[in-house]
VOSEGU-975809 format. One record per atom (N, C-alpha, C, O): x, y, z; residue in one letter. Coordinates in steps of 0.02 Angstrom, whole numbers, plus 50000, padded with zeros to 5 digits. Atoms other than C-alpha are relative to their C-alpha. Last residue first. Layout:
N
XYZA
...
***
This chain:
312
500464995849969P
540065458655004P
500104999550073P
499755002850111P
500585003849976P
541655451054930P
499545004750039P
499795009750066P
499885003049934S
542815462754833S
499404996450025S
498864997749998S
500224996249939S
542505465754650S
500174996450061S
500294990350060S
499515002849951C
543145461654476C
499885003550065C
500065009450071C
499824996049937S
541645464854364S
500494996150042S
500414990150055S
499755005249957S
541405459354181S
500255003750065S
500615008650060S
499674999049938R
540315470554075R
500244993650032R
499904988550029R
499394996150006I
539865472153893I
500395000250065I
500955002950066I
499994994449954S
538555458153892S
500695003649987S
501175000849960S
500254993950034G
538405447153739G
500025006050043G
499915011550017G
499694999050064P
538515431053843P
499695006149964P
499095007249966P
500265004350055P
537795433554018P
500365001549935P
500595007149925P
500704998150018T
538855442454150T
499814995449941T
500244992049912T
500184999750071R
540415434654224R
499265001949992R
498834999750029R
500735000249999R
541145437954396R
499795001149928R
499955006349899R
500235004449948P
542985433454409P
499284999350007P
499054994150031P
499864997549930G
543395441254243G
499734995150046G
499454990050026G
499525004149965A
543065440454057A
500115002550069A
500135008650079A
499714997549937S
541635447153953S
500494994950026S
500464989050010S
500165003949940T
541225443653772T
500355002950063T
500815006950057T
499465002149957G
541165454253617G
499764996150060G
499164995750074G
499645005050027A
539805464353528A
500604998350045A
500865002850079A
499484997550043R
538715474353640R
500344994049969R
500264988549994R
499685005250043T
537075471553728T
500525003349956T
500385008449924T
500265000250067R
536745484553865R
500374994749957R
500954993149969R
499604996950052P
537215480354043P
499654999449932P
499274994749919P
499245001149995W
536245487254113W
500084992850016W
499734989950057W
499614994450030G
534505494154057G
500744999050008G
501135002549975G
500224997650062P
533495482554171P
500445006049977P
500615010350017P
500684998050002G
534495474654305G
499825002749933G
500225002449886G
500144993650032P
536105465054296P
499275001049999P
498884996449989P
500425001350058T
536285450854422T
499815006249968T
499495010250002T
499615003450053S
537785454854532S
499604998549940S
499874998549885S
499905007149988P
536735467754630P
500374996549942P
500404999249887P
500575004550019P
536975486154592P
500144992850019P
500734991150026P
499855004650057T
538335495654687T
499414995649987T
499144992650034T
500304997950065S
537665510154791S
500114995249943S
499834996149889S
500764999849995S
537945502554960S
499675002049938S
499095000449927S
500244994749957G
539725497754915G
499234999950000G
498904995949967G
500695001449983H
540245480554846H
499755005550045H
499575003950102H
500125003549934D
541835486254763D
499264999250010D
498855001549971D
500354996049948L
542245490254584L
499924996150060L
500054990150061L
499725002149936V
543255484354431V
499695004750052V
499775010850049V
500154995349946V
542285485754266V
500314997150065V
500184991350081V
499875003049936H
542885477754105H
499915004950053H
500185010450048H
499924995949942I
542155483653938I
500094995650061I
499714990950071I
500085004249938E
542315475453768E
500185004350062E
500705007650063E
499415001049958R
542125488153628R
499844996150062R
499344997350095R
499595005450023G
540755486053498G
500644998750042G
500994993750032G
500295007050001P
539965502553526P
500484995049975P
500944996649937P
500195001950071A
541075517653567A
499714992850004A
499934988550042A
499535004650032I
541065522453752I
499754997649933I
499164996149924I
499394996450012T
540065537753805T
500474995549961T
500784997849913T
500094995550059R
538325529953794R
500625003549979R
500665005849922R
500175003850058D
538825515353904D
499885004249937D
500055002149881D
499405002650026L
539685526954024L
499874996049936L
500254996349888L
499644994350026Q
538085536454048Q
500654997849967Q
500845000249913Q
500334998650062D
537155520054075D
500325005749962D
500355005649901D
499755005450045L
538425515754210L
499685001049931L
500034999949881L
499294998450017F
538065532454295F
500304995049947F
500654996849899F
500024994750048A
536205528554287A
500665002449975A
500765004249917A
500185003050064T
536565511954370T
499935005549948T
500135004549891T
499425003850025F
537465521154513F
499874996849930F
500294997249886F
499514994950027T
536055533354534T
500594996849970T
500834998949918T
500304996650060V
534765519354545V
500505005049970V
500615005349910V
499925004050058A
535895509054660A
499735003049936A
500005002049882A
500395006250001D
536015522654788D
500074996449935D
500374999049889D
499555005550009N
537145537154838N
499614993450001N
499654989950051N
500135005749956R
535965551854810R
500524994349983R
500714993249926R
500424997849940N
536295569154743N
499834994450047N
499734995650107N
500625003449988I
537715564454621I
499655003050062I
499985005750107I
500274998349935V
539105574254544V
499334997050009V
498894997849966V
500684997249998E
539785565054392E
499825001650073E
499884997250116E
500284998749934T
541545560154343T
499285002849992T
499085005449940T
500684997850015L
542445552154195L
499635000550068L
499564995650105L
500435000949943V
544325550554226V
499315003149978V
499285008949956V
500574995250001E
545555547854084E
499504998350057E
499394992550074E
499944995449947G
547145538254131G
499405004950002G
499345008850049G
499854993150022T
547255530453960T
500085004850059T
500385010150050T
499524999850058R
547345511653998R
500235007249984R
500825008349971R
499345002449981V
546555511854171V
500525000649945V
501105002049958V
499785004250055D
545085522554121D
500714997750013D
501185001750007D
499344999350027L
544545528754288L
500144995249945L
500084989149953L
499745006350034A
542705529754327A
500665002149968A
500705006749928A
499504999350054A
542045542654452A
500184993549973A
500134988450008A
499865006650025V
540575545354571V
500465000749940V
500355005149897V
499705001050068L
540485561254672L
500084992849986L
500264989050031L
499835007050011S
539545567554824S
500234999149927S
500005002749883S
500145002450067A
539515585954881A
500204992449996A
500664990250031A
499615005850021T
539455594155050T
499814997749928T
499274999349904T
500335006949989G
538875610855115G
500494994549976G
501104995249976G
500555000550046H
539545627355041H
499704993450005H
499484990749954H
500305006450009R
540755632355177R
499415000349956R
499015004949963R
500755000749992R
541745648055158R
499784993149990R
500054989749946R
500435002450056Y
543635648855182Y
499265000150018Y
499075000550076Y
500705000049984E
545005656855285E
499574998049941E
499724999849884E
500215006149966F
546765650755253F
499285000550020F
499014995350039F
500414998149941E
547185663155115E
499754994150037E
499524989450004E
500705001750004E
548505656255000E
499645001750063E
499885000250118E
500374999549936R
550245662754969R
499284998749986R
499015000749934R
500684997750010G
551485657954831G
499625000050066G
499794996150111G
500495005150026P
553275656254885P
499325003249990P
499195008950011P
500555001549953G
554565670354903G
499524995149968G
499444995149907G
499794999849929G
556275674854836G
499444998450047G
499544998450108G
499315001749983P
555655678754662P
500175001350071P
500105006850097P
499574995150029R
553765678554658R
500734998550019R
500864994350062R
499314999949975A
552435665554690A
500395005349963A
500235006949906A
499545004750038P
550615669554652P
500715000850029P
500865005650065P
499484995850031R
549475677654783R
500514995249965R
500724990349995R
499315000949980G
547855669054836G
500475004449959G
500265007849912G
499585003550051P
546095675854813P
500734999550025P
500965003750063P
499634995150039H
545095680154968H
500454996449953H
500694990949969H
500334993549992R
543715670355060R
500365005249955R
500025009649928R
499594995249963R
544345653754989R
499645006850004R
499325009049956R
499644994950044S
543005641754932S
500375004950046S
500155006550102S
499754993549968R
542335625855016R
500325004249947R
500575001849897R
499964995250055A
541315610354966A
500155006950031A
499735010150063A
500114992749978A
541695597155096A
500105004749939A
500635004949908A
499444996350010I
541545579755012I
499855007350020I
499365010349996I
499894995149949A
540155569655092A
500665004149995A
501015005150044A
500564996249972T
540275554954975T
500245005150051T
500805004950075T
499754996649942K
541615547554861K
499445004750023K
499215009049986K
500354993649986E
541095534654735E
500315002950062E
500594999350103E
500134999649928D
542095520854647D
499645006850012D
499635011249969D
500564995649981I
542385514354474I
499955000350075I
500014995150108I
499985000549931S
543965507054392S
499525005350026S
499625011350016S
500224994349959L
543635505154207L
500054998250074L
499834992850092L
499975002249932V
544575493754085V
499845006050044V
500225010950045V
500014994049954V
544095496953903V
499954997350071V
499484993750088V
500494999949947S
544515483353775S
500075006450041S
500565010150034S
500624996950021G
545415484553609G
499475000650053G
498935003150037G
499924995050053V
546705471853657V
499335002849980V
498844999149972V
500105003050067P
546325462553820P
500035006049947P
499825011649960P
500704999950023P
547075471553971P
499904997149930P
500344997849888P
500045002050070D
548835466454025D
499274999549980D
499004993949974D
499325000550032L
549395474654186L
499944998449926L
500305001149885L
499714993450002Y
547695480654249Y
500654999749957Y
500795004049916Y
500444996050044L
546815463854205L
500315007349991L
500295010149937L
499855002350069A
548245453954281A
499595004449949A
499845006249896A
499314997550021C
548135464654438C
500144997749929C
500415001649889C
500064992750010V
546235461654446V
500675002749980V
500725006749933V
500354998950061E
546465442754421E
499945007649986E
499995009649928E
499545001350055S
547815441954553S
499655001149934S
499985003349886S
499464995050006A
546725450754677A
500444999049942A
500635003749907A
500314994150031R
545265439254639R
500505005549992R
500525008849941R
500155002050072Q
546325423754667Q
499695006349968Q
499865008149911Q
499394999450037W
547045431654826W
499904998149927W
500275000449884W
499784993050004F
545315434854896F
500635000449956F
500665004649911F
499864998250068D
544595417654854D
500295007049992D
500325009549936D
499555005050034P
544655410455030P
500215002249932P
500785000849913P
500365002350061T
543885426055113T
500504995849959T
501024998249936T
499735006150027D
544435429455291D
499614997549943D
499104994149954D
500375006249983R
543965447155320R
500294994049967R
500594994549913R
500355003550056R
545285460055303R
499664994050023R
499934990150062R
499935007249996T
545665470455459T
499624996549941T
499014997149936T
500635003750011L
545835488555413L
500124992650002L
500564990149967L
499925006550036W
547165500755467W
499324996250001W
498864997750039W
500585004550011G
547275518455529G
500164993749962G
500634993649922G
500025002050069R
548865526155597R
499414995049987R
499364989650018R
500465005650011V
548785535755760V
499994998449925V
499865002949884V
500075001850069K
550145547355823K
499584993949992K
499694989050028K
500424994750033H
549975555755991H
499914998649927H
499545002249893H
500745000949990P
550505539756080P
499605005149963P
499015004049952P
500304993850025K
552265540555999K
499254999150007K
498904997649959K
500745000450001L
553345527656091L
499735006649978L
499985011750001L
500244999550069D
555205526256044D
499234998349998D
498984994449957D
500335006450010L
555645521256227L
499714999349928L
499424994149911L
499525005449986D
556915535456236D
499714993149988D
500074988549969D
499534999750054A
555695547156151A
500534994350010A
500734990849963A
500345003250061L
554365541656276L
500434999949940L
500404995249901L
500055007249989I
555555545456418I
499674996449945I
499884991049926I
499355003050010R
555975562556347R
500014992450011R
500354988749975R
499804999950069G
554135567056322G
500694996949989G
500784993249941G
500395005450032V
553685561456498V
500194999849926V
500284994449899V
499665006249983Q
555045572856561Q
499684993949971Q
500014989249950Q
499405000250037S
554305587356467S
500404993450014S
500684990249970S
500175002050066A
552595583656539A
500624999849956A
500654995649912A
500214994750044S
553315584256713S
499824997249933S
500014991649917S
499605000150059V
553385570056839V
499705005249954V
499095005949951V
500094994450049P
552805570357017P
500474999849942P
501084999649951P
499384997550016A
552925552657091A
499905005649952A
499755004449893A
499824995049948F
551355547057184F
500715002649990F
501045004350038F
499365002249967C
551375531757067C
500195004750057C
500675003550092C
499955007149992T
549565532957008T
500594998450042T
500534994650091T
500545002549959A
549105551457027A
500054992750015A
499784990550066A
499944996849936T
550795557256962T
499474997650047T
499614996550106T
499445003549966V
550695544256821V
500095003150070V
500204999450118V
500195006549980R
548995550556768R
500524996350040R
500374992850088R
500504999549949E
549475568856772E
499794993050022E
499694991950082E
499654998049939A
551075565456672A
499495000450061A
499654998450116A
499605005849973I
550125555556543I
500325001750065I
500334997750112I
500475004749969A
548865569656522A
500364994050030A
500184991550083A
500284997449936R
550255582556503R
499504995350030R
499484994750091R
499495000449953H
551185572056371H
499725002450070H
499854999450122H
499514994450005S
549595570456271S
500514998850057S
500384995050104S
499674997949940W
548665553756248W
500425005949984W
500745005949931W
499285001449995T
547495551456100T
500285003050066T
499995007750095T
499865005250047T
545625550356073T
500724997850002T
500894992149987T
499374999050036E
544995560256221E
500144993849954E
499934988249967E
500125000650072P
543125558756264P
500645000649958P
500615001349897P
500524996750041H
543365547256362H
499935007350021H
499935008650081H
500684999549970P
544975542356453P
499535003849951P
499745008449917P
500074993749961P
546465537256346P
499295000350027P
498854996850003P
500514995450029A
546615519056294A
499925006150041A
499855005550102A
500685001249979S
548265510956354S
499525004749965S
499745009549933S
500225005550039T
549985510656275T
499264998050014T
499004993449984T
499984998050071A
550455527956339A
499734994449955A
499514995949900A
500504994850014T
549865523356515T
499995001749926T
499455002349896T
500655003049996A
550865507156524A
499445005049982A
498965003249948A
500065004350055M
552435515856459M
499314996649999M
498994996149947M
500094995750062I
552265530056581I
499884995549938I
499464997249896I
500694997049999A
551945517656725A
499925004449938A
499385004449908A
500485005250018L
553485507356674L
499285002750001L
498865000849960L
499945001350072R
554565523056669R
499504994749979R
499214995149925R
500294994450032V
553945527256844V
500014999349923V
499515000749890V
500765000349990E
554245509856911E
499655005949966E
499105005249941E
500325003950054P
555995509856835P
499244999750006P
498884998949957P
499845007350000G
556525524056949G
499674996249946G
499284999149907G
500595004349997Y
556465542356914Y
500194992949993Y
500594991049950Y
500464997349949A
557795555256948A
499424995650008A
499084996250059A
500694999050023K
559125545156861K
499555002550054K
499575000250111K
500435005649985P
560875547756925P
499275001949978P
499055007749979P
500464998649943R
561865561356837R
499574993950012R
499344990949964R
500554995050009G
563205554356724G
499585001250062G
499684998150114G
500635002649967S
564185538056747S
499425004849988S
498845002749982S
500194996549943R
565485543456624R
499374997450026R
498924995549988R
500694999949986E
566365532156499E
499845003450064E
500185002150113E
500235005049954A
568145536856462A
499235000650013A
498965006250014A
500254997349938D
568445547156309D
499764994150044D
499444989450020D
500694998549996R
569465538356175R
499805002650067R
500165001450116R
500114993250020L
571335539756158L
499255002250000L
499085008049989L
499914995749946G
571625523956258G
499885007349984G
499855011550029G
500624999849959D
570835513656121D
500095004850060D
499595007550085D
500494995250029V
572305518056009V
499375000650040V
499085006050042V
499924998650073S
573575509456120S
499485004949975S
499325009850010S
500555002950035R
572945504856294R
500045000949925R
499564999249890R
500315005549963A
574405507756416A
499474996349955A
499424990149959A
499505005049985A
575595518056307A
499674993850034A
499894988150026A
499855003450062F
574105527656234F
500504994250014F
500434988749986F
500585004150018R
573485531756410R
500104996149935R
499864990649927R
500045005849956G
575195537456464G
499434995549979G
499514989449978G
499435004150014R
575435549256315R
499994993350042R
500144987950017R
500125003750058W
573685555556335W
500604995649976W
500514990549942W
500595004249996K
573885560256515K
499914995849939K
499824989749944K
499845006049963R
575695566556501R
499404995250006R
499494989150006R
499535004450039V
575235578256362V
500164993750037V
500154988250009V
500395002750054T
573755585156460T
500444995549956T
500234990049936T
500445005149972N
574815587056617N
499554996549945N
499414990549946N
499615006149995V
576115596656518V
499584994150023V
499664988549999V
499615000949936S
574825609556475S
500384993549994S
500224989049955S
500395002749948V
574285613656295V
500454999150062V
501055000650059V
500354994749962G
574935624956156G
499564996950054G
499034999750067G
500745000750009L
575345610856035L
499645005050041L
499035005450034L
500135000450074K
577245614856019K
499245000149986K
499025003449938K
499874993550032R
577445620656197R
499795000049929R
499515004949904R
500504995449971A
576575605056269A
500115006649967A
499625009649946A
500655001550034I
577585593656151I
499495005250024I
499095007749985I
499954997850068A
579215601756211A
499334999049962A
499125003349923A
499994992949998G
578715599356392G
500045003249931G
499715008249918G
500694997549986N
578235581556366N
499995007549996N
499535010449967N
500205000449929A
579875577156285A
499315003150011A
499055006549967A
500044993649964L
580015574256099L
499794998950073L
499414994350090L
499484999049949G
580605557056037G
499975006550036G
500425007950076G
499434996650030D
579645555955873D
500565001350048D
501105003450028D
499665005350036A
578455543655957A
500615002449963A
501074998649949A
499645004149949A
578015557456080A
500354994249966A
500894992349990A
499434996349975A
577615569255938A
500404996150049A
501014996350049A
499534999850055L
576485556355854L
500625003750022L
501175001550005L
499715006450009V
575605552956020V
500535000049947V
501064997149957V
499605001449941V
575275571156056V
500394993449993V
500994993250005V
499364996350006R
574725574055877R
500454999150059R
501064999050051R
499565003550050A
573465559855894A
500665003949991A
501195000949986A
499725005949967R
572775567556056R
500444996449949R
500984994149968R
499514998049950L
572555584455972L
500344993750032L
500954993550040L
499434997950038V
571665577055820V
500575001850052V
501144999950042V
499695006250024V
570465568155933V
500605001649966V
501104998149977V
499695003149943R
570075584556027R
500344993249980R
500834991250011R
499404996349982V
569785593455863V
500354996750059V
500964996550061V
500124995349945E
568575580455799E
500675003450020E
501215000650012E
499815002149933S
569055572355634S
499845005450050S
499905011350035S
500615002149962K
568045576855479K
500154997850069K
499704996150107K
500384993949982A
569445587155396A
499384998250041A
499065002650069A
500685000350020S
570565571455397S
499645006550027S
499715008450085S
500114996850064A
572405575055405A
499315000549980A
499155004349935A
499794992749998V
572645571855593V
499845003549936V
499685009549938V
500434996449954T
571595555755585T
500165007650001T
499735012049998T
500614998650036R
572525550055434R
499505003650041R
499115007750016R
499874994750047M
574165552655528M
499365001349956M
499245007049935M
500004993649964L
573505542455673L
500125006049952L
499845011449961L
500704998549976R
573025527855561R
499985006950035R
499525010850024R
500424998050056E
574685528355471E
499315002050018E
499035006749992E
499784993150017R
575615528155636R
499625002549940R
499435008349938R
500254995549952V
574605513155694V
500175007249980V
499755011749984V
500724999250012E
574945503655532E
499685004950049E
499235008650030E
500104996050062S
576845507055546S
499255001149987S
499055006649968S
499975004050057A
576915501855728A
499845003749936A
499525009049938A
500565000850043L
577185515655849L
500144994749947L
500684994849916L
499775003250060V
578325515856000V
499424998449957V
498954995249980V
500555001450048V
577955527756143V
500304997349937V
500705000849906V
499775001150068A
579115528156295A
499414998249954A
498994994149973A
500175006650025V
578325534856455V
500224999649925V
500065004049885V
500625000350038A
579215550756514A
499894992849974A
500384989249960A
499954999950074A
580545548556643A
499384999149968A
498954995349991A
499805006550029G
580135552856823G
500055000749926G
499825005649897G
500525005049987V
579125566656907V
500214993249972V
499834988449976V
500234999749926R
580575579056930R
499464994550012R
499424992050068R
499515003749957Q
581375573156765Q
499775000250072Q
499914995650110Q
500055007150012D
579825577956663D
500474996050045D
500324990450066D
500595002549968G
579735595256743G
499944992649992G
499704989350038G
500624999250035S
581535598356696S
499414997250039S
499494993350086S
500335006450016M
583005599456816M
499325001649969M
498965005849994M
***
């Protein structure tokens, strides 16, 4: 008497044409998991009329394995070939610990720290909830909650200025379609730039290896820079400055005035920084040129400048 006969007749398996095609695609696919392919082969062999013992010998598995997947398919069709959900190990920490970790990660860290670390959160929660939790466990819980307290992204709250969008649209229009023959300059200053040099020269890249750069450097103080970008050509005019005040900024504008050919209409886009001159032109700027100005802030007729700027 065979093993199947001792335990009763094997469960009959009948496949519809679409189900058979689906199982055959699973078996033929190189991306299918090995265990899924095995289960599909068991079902296909059972549908062809093979006994459990013959299927086990053919596929190199035990009879109990064949009986399991044959019976589950007969009871639940293709869904029966999926792994059953497992309860898993019970959680070591209750919801109050997870809530404490989330509350700590979303609060301000103690002075003088600027961001929370996993270790600091674990110490705070342990002292608050009297539940010892490790830094690694804090990291896993934060990852599950999609919280990253160690990352900070800067942002700036824009002041409520009614004409902001009008100014922004005018600046964009000037960038996209500047007047023919005009010069559009975007001007800004950068202060306190760290002036550094490498202690040793770098090594160029070679086959099989990237270029190398010495990480040690010498400090040479700081430098300040003012620059004007020609929006049309991409040319940048720069000058290193000693002071960031209106006198220095006006002198830079005078330098631009001497650089640009006479008779060309000039548009200047800038912000209201501490070095920016007042809206009323002072002595020496702007110089008289042919042409008129256009923009949200207009200078007197004959001037070369129109400024598109943010509110003070």
